Legacy VTK file of the C-alpha trace (Angstrom):
# vtk DataFile Version 3.0
C-alpha trace
ASCII
DATASET POLYDATA
POINTS 290 float
33.995 -27.169 99.623
32.161 -30.504 99.507
30.595 -29.676 102.892
29.443 -26.263 101.652
27.956 -27.795 98.482
26.188 -30.468 100.540
24.738 -27.857 102.905
23.660 -25.659 100.002
21.908 -28.510 98.189
20.175 -29.583 101.424
18.871 -26.052 102.048
17.809 -25.793 98.379
15.785 -29.027 98.613
14.205 -27.942 101.876
13.262 -24.641 100.275
11.627 -26.365 97.298
9.746 -28.722 99.603
8.498 -25.829 101.710
7.332 -23.954 98.616
5.583 -27.069 97.328
3.697 -27.409 100.604
2.890 -23.698 100.582
1.552 -23.562 97.058
-0.080 -26.983 96.963
-1.874 -26.883 100.260
-5.645 -27.452 100.147
-7.674 -24.351 99.348
-10.413 -23.373 101.790
-13.827 -24.358 100.462
-15.466 -20.982 99.897
-18.420 -20.699 97.553
-17.352 -17.272 96.300
-13.794 -18.343 95.420
-12.571 -18.910 91.884
-12.799 -22.496 90.667
-16.141 -23.240 92.362
-18.804 -24.966 90.269
-22.518 -24.693 91.116
-25.470 -26.707 89.761
-29.115 -26.052 90.697
-32.687 -27.109 89.955
-35.939 -25.533 91.081
-39.310 -24.040 90.178
-40.817 -20.627 89.492
-43.936 -18.482 89.456
-44.175 -15.786 86.782
-46.232 -12.755 85.856
-46.405 -10.714 82.643
-47.262 -7.206 81.529
-50.046 -6.563 79.043
-48.904 -6.615 75.437
-49.964 -6.239 71.839
-49.725 -9.457 69.805
-49.580 -9.375 66.017
-50.801 -12.442 64.109
-49.790 -12.996 60.501
-50.837 -15.792 58.149
-52.569 -16.670 54.915
-55.357 -14.128 54.499
-54.839 -12.210 57.729
-52.583 -9.691 59.439
-54.028 -8.261 62.646
-53.111 -7.126 66.137
-54.854 -7.678 69.466
-53.948 -5.003 72.006
-53.877 -5.033 75.813
-53.619 -8.812 75.971
-53.403 -10.229 79.481
-51.523 -13.434 80.229
-50.805 -15.591 83.267
-48.514 -18.496 84.083
-49.721 -22.041 84.761
-48.002 -23.729 87.723
-48.738 -27.394 88.313
-51.328 -27.895 91.045
-50.507 -31.505 91.904
-47.623 -31.495 94.407
-46.621 -35.005 93.314
-45.633 -33.613 89.918
-42.672 -31.805 91.483
-41.184 -34.922 93.052
-41.893 -37.628 90.480
-38.758 -38.163 88.312
-40.999 -38.773 85.305
-42.786 -35.416 85.608
-40.311 -32.962 87.179
-39.952 -31.107 83.862
-43.722 -30.576 83.542
-43.971 -27.645 86.008
-42.315 -24.265 85.481
-38.717 -25.173 86.255
-35.239 -23.607 86.372
-31.978 -25.424 85.673
-28.578 -23.757 85.966
-24.884 -24.578 85.919
-22.269 -21.978 86.752
-18.593 -21.448 87.451
-16.693 -18.842 89.447
-14.186 -17.644 86.855
-12.634 -15.345 89.478
-13.218 -14.543 93.132
-16.768 -13.182 93.680
-17.753 -13.473 90.000
-19.882 -16.247 88.525
-20.684 -17.092 84.903
-23.629 -19.448 84.367
-25.820 -20.939 81.678
-29.396 -21.931 82.396
-32.811 -22.919 81.127
-35.844 -21.101 82.563
-39.027 -22.954 81.641
-42.001 -20.605 82.039
-45.566 -20.787 80.767
-47.532 -17.999 79.052
-51.327 -18.333 78.763
-53.683 -15.779 77.214
-56.595 -14.678 79.437
-60.127 -14.592 77.981
-63.526 -12.998 78.642
-61.993 -9.540 78.910
-62.161 -6.667 76.364
-59.319 -6.450 73.841
-58.768 -4.142 70.870
-58.593 -5.606 67.358
-56.733 -3.795 64.575
-55.828 -5.040 61.092
-57.117 -7.173 58.245
-58.844 -10.562 58.088
-60.004 -11.671 54.651
-63.552 -12.876 54.207
-63.886 -16.639 54.551
-60.685 -17.089 56.597
-62.477 -17.410 59.925
-65.996 -18.802 59.823
-65.997 -19.546 63.556
-65.670 -16.128 65.144
-66.838 -14.447 61.910
-64.028 -11.916 62.068
-63.748 -10.449 58.582
-62.785 -7.100 57.099
-60.637 -4.238 58.325
-60.546 -3.305 61.988
-59.270 -0.150 63.698
-59.228 -0.664 67.438
-62.572 -2.480 67.611
-63.454 -3.961 71.002
-63.708 -7.752 71.071
-64.190 -10.508 73.661
-62.221 -13.689 72.983
-63.109 -17.241 73.911
-60.618 -20.069 74.436
-62.565 -22.469 72.228
-62.481 -20.201 69.163
-59.335 -18.074 69.604
-56.437 -18.908 71.888
-52.678 -18.325 72.185
-50.331 -19.893 74.724
-46.827 -21.210 75.347
-47.408 -23.841 78.039
-45.023 -26.452 76.739
-42.591 -23.693 77.164
-41.800 -20.034 77.061
-38.214 -21.189 77.454
-35.559 -18.593 78.244
-32.082 -20.011 77.576
-29.798 -17.404 79.105
-26.207 -16.616 79.960
-25.746 -14.780 83.256
-22.882 -12.882 84.862
-23.372 -12.404 88.614
-21.528 -10.680 91.432
-21.328 -12.737 94.654
-21.093 -11.356 98.167
-20.742 -13.427 101.325
-22.675 -11.777 104.149
-22.149 -14.438 106.782
-20.010 -17.536 107.166
-19.572 -19.638 110.286
-18.845 -23.334 110.616
-20.970 -25.251 108.145
-23.313 -22.390 107.284
-23.001 -19.369 104.989
-25.292 -16.818 103.380
-24.371 -15.396 99.976
-26.146 -12.905 97.723
-25.977 -12.867 93.920
-26.743 -9.890 91.690
-26.552 -10.451 87.962
-27.626 -9.658 84.447
-28.647 -12.041 81.674
-29.255 -12.228 77.963
-30.403 -15.151 75.894
-32.686 -16.768 73.341
-36.366 -17.689 73.656
-37.421 -21.158 72.542
-41.213 -21.247 72.114
-43.553 -24.224 72.121
-46.726 -22.577 70.863
-50.406 -23.592 70.949
-52.668 -21.542 68.649
-56.414 -21.751 67.991
-57.875 -19.616 65.184
-60.140 -19.997 62.132
-61.494 -23.349 63.284
-58.026 -24.861 63.578
-56.001 -25.767 66.662
-52.288 -26.463 66.420
-50.239 -27.506 69.430
-46.536 -27.566 70.327
-45.303 -25.641 67.303
-41.601 -25.118 68.028
-39.555 -22.055 67.077
-36.601 -19.996 68.192
-38.767 -16.918 68.574
-36.691 -14.067 69.982
-34.414 -12.781 72.702
-34.651 -11.762 76.341
-32.817 -9.385 78.690
-33.126 -9.622 82.470
-31.719 -8.835 85.907
-31.571 -11.283 88.811
-31.195 -11.084 92.579
-30.665 -14.186 94.704
-30.104 -15.153 98.315
-28.288 -18.458 98.876
-28.317 -20.399 102.150
-25.325 -22.764 102.125
-24.968 -25.864 104.290
-21.892 -28.001 104.958
-20.050 -26.125 102.162
-21.592 -28.349 99.494
-25.381 -27.846 99.475
-27.605 -24.792 99.168
-31.168 -23.536 98.998
-31.560 -20.362 96.967
-34.403 -17.899 96.471
-34.328 -15.655 93.400
-36.240 -12.690 92.044
-36.017 -11.787 88.365
-37.382 -9.120 86.091
-36.828 -8.645 82.401
-38.035 -7.886 78.905
-38.814 -10.386 76.147
-38.884 -9.565 72.442
-40.486 -12.314 70.381
-40.070 -11.314 66.750
-41.331 -14.537 65.161
-43.296 -17.136 67.124
-44.231 -19.891 64.721
-47.968 -20.611 65.058
-48.621 -23.254 62.386
-46.419 -26.310 61.720
-45.001 -26.521 58.176
-46.011 -22.912 57.458
-43.137 -20.476 57.884
-45.347 -17.512 56.966
-47.754 -18.066 59.893
-46.350 -16.401 62.999
-46.986 -14.078 65.924
-44.855 -11.322 67.405
-44.964 -9.368 70.637
-42.937 -7.616 73.344
-43.636 -7.790 77.051
-42.086 -7.502 80.477
-42.008 -10.244 83.047
-41.197 -10.887 86.695
-40.626 -14.196 88.413
-39.838 -15.694 91.778
-37.860 -18.920 92.057
-36.754 -21.389 94.686
-33.974 -23.829 93.792
-31.728 -26.367 95.465
-28.213 -27.160 94.374
-24.674 -28.293 95.004
-21.241 -26.675 95.186
-18.185 -28.432 93.781
-14.639 -27.211 94.335
-12.859 -28.335 91.205
-9.608 -26.515 92.069
-9.082 -27.928 95.569
-5.410 -26.898 95.877
-3.582 -23.629 95.575
-1.670 -23.249 92.324
1.891 -22.131 91.920
1.417 -18.885 90.010
3.920 -17.072 92.175
6.577 -19.798 92.297
10.056 -18.436 91.463
11.683 -19.455 88.220
14.918 -21.349 88.901
LINES 1 291
290 0 1 2 3 4 5 6 7 8 9 10 11 12 13 14 15 16 17 18 19 20 21 22 23 24 25 26 27 28 29 30 31 32 33 34 35 36 37 38 39 40 41 42 43 44 45 46 47 48 49 50 51 52 53 54 55 56 57 58 59 60 61 62 63 64 65 66 67 68 69 70 71 72 73 74 75 76 77 78 79 80 81 82 83 84 85 86 87 88 89 90 91 92 93 94 95 96 97 98 99 100 101 102 103 104 105 106 107 108 109 110 111 112 113 114 115 116 117 118 119 120 121 122 123 124 125 126 127 128 129 130 131 132 133 134 135 136 137 138 139 140 141 142 143 144 145 146 147 148 149 150 151 152 153 154 155 156 157 158 159 160 161 162 163 164 165 166 167 168 169 170 171 172 173 174 175 176 177 178 179 180 181 182 183 184 185 186 187 188 189 190 191 192 193 194 195 196 197 198 199 200 201 202 203 204 205 206 207 208 209 210 211 212 213 214 215 216 217 218 219 220 221 222 223 224 225 226 227 228 229 230 231 232 233 234 235 236 237 238 239 240 241 242 243 244 245 246 247 248 249 250 251 252 253 254 255 256 257 258 259 260 261 262 263 264 265 266 267 268 269 270 271 272 273 274 275 276 277 278 279 280 281 282 283 284 285 286 287 288 289
């Protein structure tokens, strides 16, 4: 009996040891596997659809239709590599986590710039009280009147940031993996808030960097990620979406002075990043209960 008990206990211990090795062995480092963390930084170019912008303030409530806008990428290449100025260009920062195999949840900050274009015909509709604007001499009621704007007398931009703070859910697919190289695609959807840093020139007054949480955005994203040595990647992204800015603050210390608009956008991005495998070992979800 003692021999049988000894043999049984020995086999039992061997079995537990084997299971421990089975369930605690290192997991393969795969970027699409659950438990993988990704962090990235890069830059973008953006374009915008025409829109109608409504301006509201003391003594005025008017709309300018068919407004064109462009982005403003930094022209000095040194700006992108100097630690003191890397946040000056149009940048993208993102941190994400694979909450299950092939599915990634991420939070990011897309810093874009929106600049009104001038010397082109726009349509003015609304009311501007007499004496409000003695620079452009806009006064009275307008109903689709054609105007030409000038940056020195009337201007609207978000160059310190049309900042899209968004949460994204993305589906990952590995197309190729061999040795220390892999190619993965990401297709996702996002929603988030818009943080505006507004510059506004009107009625002989110029205010800069007026901050407000101005609206929300919805977007779709497609990315191609080139992975090296299982820990580093270069990724190219294309995005398109819709932004609804319901209240862009235009004057500091004046809650009743604001702008609102809706527009579509598209952007291209290139980012670099790292992959971190924060669950490096298999768990024991299927271990038997003794």
